[in-house]
C-alpha positions as CSV (number, residue, x, y, z in Angstrom):
1,M,0.0,0.0,0.0
2,N,1.3,3.4,-0.8
3,A,1.9,5.3,2.4
4,G,2.6,8.5,0.6
5,R,1.2,10.4,-2.3
6,P,0.3,9.1,-5.8
7,D,3.1,9.1,-8.4
8,R,0.9,11.3,-10.6
9,D,1.1,14.0,-8.0
10,E,4.8,13.6,-7.5
11,G,5.4,14.2,-11.2
12,H,3.0,17.1,-11.4
13,V,4.5,18.9,-8.4
14,G,8.0,18.2,-9.5
15,V,7.5,19.7,-13.0
16,Q,5.7,22.8,-11.6
17,T,8.5,23.4,-9.1
18,D,11.2,23.0,-11.8
19,A,9.2,25.4,-14.0
20,A,9.0,28.0,-11.3
21,L,12.7,27.8,-10.7
22,W,13.5,28.1,-14.4
23,V,11.4,31.2,-14.6
24,V,13.3,32.8,-11.7
25,R,16.6,31.8,-13.2
26,T,15.9,33.1,-16.7
27,R,14.1,36.3,-15.6
28,D,16.5,37.3,-12.8
29,A,19.9,36.3,-14.3
30,A,22.2,38.5,-16.3
31,Q,23.2,35.6,-18.5
32,P,20.6,32.8,-18.2
33,D,21.5,29.3,-19.2
34,L,19.1,29.1,-22.2
35,T,20.8,25.9,-23.6
36,T,20.0,23.9,-20.5
37,L,16.5,25.4,-20.3
38,D,15.8,24.3,-23.9
39,C,16.9,20.8,-23.1
40,W,14.6,20.7,-20.1
41,L,11.7,22.1,-22.2
42,Q,12.2,19.4,-24.9
43,A,12.5,16.5,-22.5
44,D,8.8,16.3,-21.9
45,P,5.7,17.9,-23.4
46,T,4.4,18.9,-19.9
47,H,7.5,21.0,-19.3
48,A,6.7,23.7,-21.8
49,D,3.1,24.0,-20.4
50,A,4.4,24.3,-16.9
51,Y,6.9,26.9,-17.8
52,M,4.3,29.0,-19.6
53,D,2.0,28.8,-16.5
54,A,4.9,29.9,-14.2
55,A,6.0,32.6,-16.6
56,G,2.4,33.9,-16.7
57,V,2.3,34.2,-12.9
58,W,5.6,36.1,-13.0
59,D,4.4,38.4,-15.7
60,D,1.1,39.1,-13.9
61,L,3.0,40.3,-10.9
62,G,4.9,42.7,-13.1
63,Q,1.7,44.0,-14.7
64,V,0.0,44.5,-11.3
65,L,2.8,46.6,-10.0
66,P,5.5,47.3,-12.5
67,D,7.1,50.1,-10.4
68,W,6.8,48.5,-7.0
69,K,10.3,49.5,-6.1
70,R,9.6,53.2,-6.7
71,D,8.7,55.6,-3.9
72,P,4.9,56.1,-4.1
73,V,5.3,59.8,-3.4
74,A,7.3,60.1,-6.7
75,L,4.4,58.6,-8.7
76,P,1.8,60.7,-10.5
77,A,-1.4,61.2,-8.4
78,P,-3.6,58.6,-10.1
79,E,-0.8,56.0,-9.8
80,R,-0.1,57.1,-6.2
81,A,-3.8,56.5,-5.3
82,A,-3.8,53.1,-6.9
83,A,-0.5,52.0,-5.5
84,P,-1.7,50.6,-2.2
85,R,-4.3,48.4,-3.9
86,R,-1.8,47.2,-6.4
87,M,0.6,46.5,-3.6
88,R,-2.0,44.4,-1.8
89,I,-2.8,42.4,-5.0
90,A,0.9,41.9,-5.8
91,I,1.7,40.8,-2.3
92,A,-1.2,38.3,-2.3
93,A,-0.3,36.9,-5.7
94,F,3.4,36.6,-4.8
95,A,2.5,35.0,-1.4
96,S,0.3,32.4,-3.1
97,F,3.1,31.7,-5.6
98,A,5.7,31.5,-2.9
99,V,3.6,29.2,-0.7
100,A,2.9,26.9,-3.7
101,C,6.6,26.7,-4.4
102,F,7.4,26.1,-0.7
103,L,4.9,23.3,-0.4
104,A,6.2,21.7,-3.6
105,V,9.8,21.8,-2.4
106,Q,8.8,20.5,1.0
107,W,7.0,17.6,-0.7
108,L,10.0,16.8,-2.8
109,V,12.6,16.8,0.0
110,S,10.3,14.6,2.1
111,P,10.9,11.0,0.9
112,T,7.8,9.1,-0.1
113,P,7.6,5.6,1.4
114,Y,6.3,2.5,-0.3
115,A,6.0,-0.8,1.4
116,T,4.9,-4.4,1.0
117,G,3.6,-6.8,3.7
118,I,4.8,-10.3,4.3
119,G,4.0,-12.3,1.2
120,E,3.0,-9.3,-0.8
121,Q,4.6,-8.0,-4.0
122,R,3.9,-4.8,-5.9
123,T,5.2,-2.7,-8.8
124,I,5.4,1.1,-8.6
125,T,5.9,3.4,-11.6
126,L,7.9,6.5,-10.4
127,A,7.5,10.0,-11.9
128,D,10.3,9.5,-14.4
129,G,8.9,6.2,-15.7
130,T,11.3,4.0,-13.6
131,R,9.6,0.8,-12.4
132,A,10.3,-0.4,-8.9
133,T,9.1,-3.9,-8.0
134,L,9.1,-4.7,-4.3
135,N,9.4,-8.2,-3.0
136,T,7.9,-9.5,0.3
137,D,8.2,-7.3,3.5
138,S,10.2,-4.5,1.8
139,V,10.3,-0.8,2.3
140,I,11.7,1.9,0.0
141,R,11.7,5.7,0.3
142,V,11.7,7.8,-2.9
143,S,13.1,11.3,-3.0
144,R,14.2,13.9,-5.5
145,F,17.0,16.3,-4.8
146,G,18.5,18.6,-7.4
147,N,19.6,16.6,-10.4
148,E,19.5,13.2,-8.7
149,R,16.8,10.6,-8.4
150,R,17.3,8.8,-5.1
151,V,15.8,5.7,-3.5
152,T,16.6,4.2,-0.1
153,L,16.0,0.5,0.4
154,E,15.3,0.3,4.1
155,R,14.8,-3.5,4.1
156,G,13.8,-6.3,1.8
157,E,14.3,-6.6,-1.9
158,A,13.4,-4.7,-5.0
159,Q,14.1,-4.8,-8.8
160,F,14.5,-1.4,-10.5
161,D,14.0,-0.9,-14.3
162,V,15.5,2.6,-14.6
163,T,14.5,5.1,-17.3
164,H,17.6,6.4,-19.0
165,D,18.4,10.0,-18.2
166,P,22.1,10.9,-18.5
167,R,21.5,14.3,-16.8
168,R,19.9,12.8,-13.7
169,P,21.6,9.7,-12.2
170,F,19.5,7.2,-10.3
171,L,20.8,6.3,-6.9
172,V,19.7,3.4,-4.6
173,S,21.1,3.3,-1.1
174,A,21.2,0.2,1.0
175,S,23.0,0.3,4.3
176,D,26.2,2.3,3.7
177,R,26.4,1.3,0.0
178,T,24.9,3.3,-2.9
179,V,24.2,2.0,-6.4
180,R,24.6,4.6,-9.2
181,V,23.0,4.1,-12.6
182,L,21.8,6.1,-15.6
183,G,19.5,3.6,-17.1
184,T,19.5,-0.1,-16.4
185,S,17.8,-3.1,-14.7
186,F,19.1,-4.5,-11.4
187,V,18.0,-6.1,-8.1
188,V,18.9,-4.9,-4.7
189,R,18.4,-6.9,-1.5
190,R,19.0,-5.8,2.0
191,D,18.8,-8.1,5.0
192,A,20.0,-7.7,8.5
193,E,23.5,-8.9,7.7
194,R,23.9,-8.6,4.0
195,V,23.5,-6.4,0.9
196,D,23.2,-7.9,-2.6
197,V,23.3,-6.0,-5.9
198,T,22.6,-8.1,-9.0
199,L,22.9,-6.4,-12.4
200,L,20.5,-7.7,-15.0
201,S,21.4,-5.3,-17.8
202,G,23.3,-2.1,-18.4
203,S,26.0,-1.0,-16.0
204,V,26.0,0.2,-12.4
205,A,28.6,1.4,-9.9
206,V,28.5,0.5,-6.3
207,E,29.7,3.3,-4.1
208,R,30.6,3.9,-0.5
209,G,31.0,7.4,0.8
210,G,30.8,8.8,-2.7
211,V,33.7,6.7,-3.9
212,T,33.2,3.9,-6.4
213,T,34.2,0.5,-5.1
214,V,33.2,-1.6,-8.0
215,Q,31.7,-1.4,-11.5
216,L,29.4,-4.3,-12.3
217,Q,28.8,-6.0,-15.6
218,P,25.5,-7.7,-16.6
219,G,25.1,-11.0,-14.7
220,E,27.4,-10.0,-11.9
221,R,26.4,-9.8,-8.2
222,Y,28.0,-7.7,-5.6
223,R,27.6,-9.3,-2.1
224,L,28.5,-7.7,1.1
225,L,28.2,-9.7,4.3
226,S,28.5,-8.0,7.7
227,D,31.5,-10.1,8.8
228,Q,33.2,-10.7,5.4
229,P,34.8,-8.5,2.7
230,A,32.7,-7.7,-0.3
231,R,32.9,-10.2,-3.2
232,I,31.7,-10.5,-6.8
233,D,30.1,-13.7,-8.2
234,R,27.8,-14.7,-11.0
235,P,24.5,-16.3,-9.7
236,R,21.9,-17.9,-11.8
237,I,19.7,-15.0,-12.8
238,D,16.6,-17.1,-12.9
239,I,17.1,-17.9,-9.2
240,V,17.6,-14.3,-8.4
241,T,14.5,-13.1,-10.2
242,A,12.2,-16.1,-9.6
243,W,10.3,-14.1,-6.9
244,R,8.9,-11.9,-9.7
245,S,6.7,-14.8,-10.7
246,G,5.9,-15.8,-7.1
247,K,8.4,-18.7,-7.1
248,L,11.3,-19.8,-5.0
249,L,13.9,-21.6,-7.2
250,L,16.5,-23.7,-5.3
251,D,19.5,-25.4,-6.8
252,D,21.4,-27.6,-4.3
253,T,20.7,-25.1,-1.6
254,P,21.4,-25.9,2.1
255,L,18.1,-26.8,3.8
256,S,18.5,-24.1,6.5
257,D,18.9,-21.4,3.8
258,A,16.0,-22.8,1.8
259,I,13.7,-22.6,4.8
260,A,14.9,-19.1,5.7
261,E,14.1,-18.0,2.1
262,M,10.6,-19.4,2.3
263,N,10.0,-17.9,5.7
264,R,10.3,-14.5,4.1
265,Y,6.9,-15.0,2.5
266,S,4.9,-16.2,5.5
267,G,3.8,-15.0,8.9
268,R,3.9,-18.7,10.0
269,P,7.6,-19.7,9.8
270,I,9.0,-23.2,9.3
271,I,11.1,-24.3,12.2
272,L,13.6,-27.1,11.7
273,G,13.8,-29.0,14.9
274,E,16.9,-30.9,13.8
275,P,19.7,-28.4,13.2
276,A,22.0,-31.1,11.9
277,L,19.7,-31.4,8.9
278,G,20.3,-27.8,8.0
279,Q,23.3,-28.8,5.8
280,Q,21.2,-31.2,3.7
281,R,20.7,-30.0,0.1
282,L,17.4,-29.1,-1.6
283,S,16.6,-28.4,-5.2
284,G,13.2,-27.5,-6.9
285,L,10.7,-24.9,-7.8
286,F,8.3,-23.9,-5.1
287,D,5.3,-21.5,-4.7
288,T,6.2,-18.7,-2.3
289,R,2.4,-18.4,-1.5
290,D,2.2,-22.0,-0.2
291,T,4.3,-22.5,2.9
292,N,2.2,-25.4,3.9
293,A,3.0,-27.4,0.7
294,F,6.7,-26.5,1.1
295,A,6.8,-27.8,4.7
296,H,5.0,-31.0,3.7
297,T,7.5,-31.6,0.9
298,I,10.5,-31.2,3.3
299,A,8.9,-33.6,5.7
300,E,8.4,-36.2,3.0
301,I,11.9,-35.9,1.5
302,Y,13.7,-36.1,4.8
303,D,11.3,-38.5,6.6
304,L,10.4,-35.9,9.2
305,R,7.3,-35.3,11.3
306,L,5.4,-32.1,10.6
307,Q,3.6,-30.5,13.5
308,E,1.4,-27.6,12.5
309,R,0.8,-25.0,15.2
310,R,-0.6,-21.5,15.2
311,D,2.8,-20.0,15.4
312,G,4.5,-22.1,12.7
313,Y,5.4,-25.4,11.1
314,Y,7.7,-27.6,13.2
315,L,9.8,-30.3,11.5
316,V,11.2,-33.0,13.9
317,R,12.4,-36.5,13.5
318,T,9.7,-39.2,13.5
319,G,8.8,-40.2,17.1
320,K,9.9,-36.8,18.5
321,T,7.8,-33.9,19.6
322,A,8.8,-30.3,19.1
323,G,9.5,-28.4,22.3
324,R,8.0,-25.1,23.0
């Protein structure tokens, strides 16, 4: 569920704020940057309309009180009589314009949160067209600051299909690492003790403290564990992205890891009562929405007894009872 405002509003407010800032820059600068303004106007059809609206407000202020800096005593009598009224109109118009810009800026600098519950997945289209798909129990915060598009992954996992924009890099922060891209597709996962960045296409740089630590190529995964140095490997991409189809794909995976993965999708966890079995290997394709079937499958494969309780699925050796 979107805990913030709709993406449509985000885009509208962002364009209106940019337009207002461009009007100020071009009308109040000795040598305005018209080349950059032209690029911004041509980037999207809505930019020109927003710029014209903002320019109209600016021009209306000038028409209401073109000589507002002059001493009213120096004005001709008719103008002197009308000056107070014009001043009130000008101040009201300017105040409305300023408040609108202030609220827009406040909206932009306050990150918009998006979240999924346990077992839920959702796809969000951001204002620039970038698609963010959140996996189970995930939280991201989307913000816009200057020429950057920034997302913070607070927990969980998300795939980003980023709209190409060489003038505005797309940044995803997870823990103390930041992924910098221009236009590409990648998956970021953040758990309590690890951060994974898997590049599906394009190119990304992983940064720490603004310094690039590694440049990934398609198919590579950057993995950082809390107690180990970062490393690069090449996982099976179909395993990394299986969750997009509601599946858990395992390939000779330790049973303890397989259970931990499935538990991400359910409020009733599977508890392995025999820790020694955790190193057994498991392969197969499973439905992340059916923890019950997964637990029964493990019980059958390893000849375990499955005890279903309200707080979870307990797997113990035949003849034993799970302790509380």
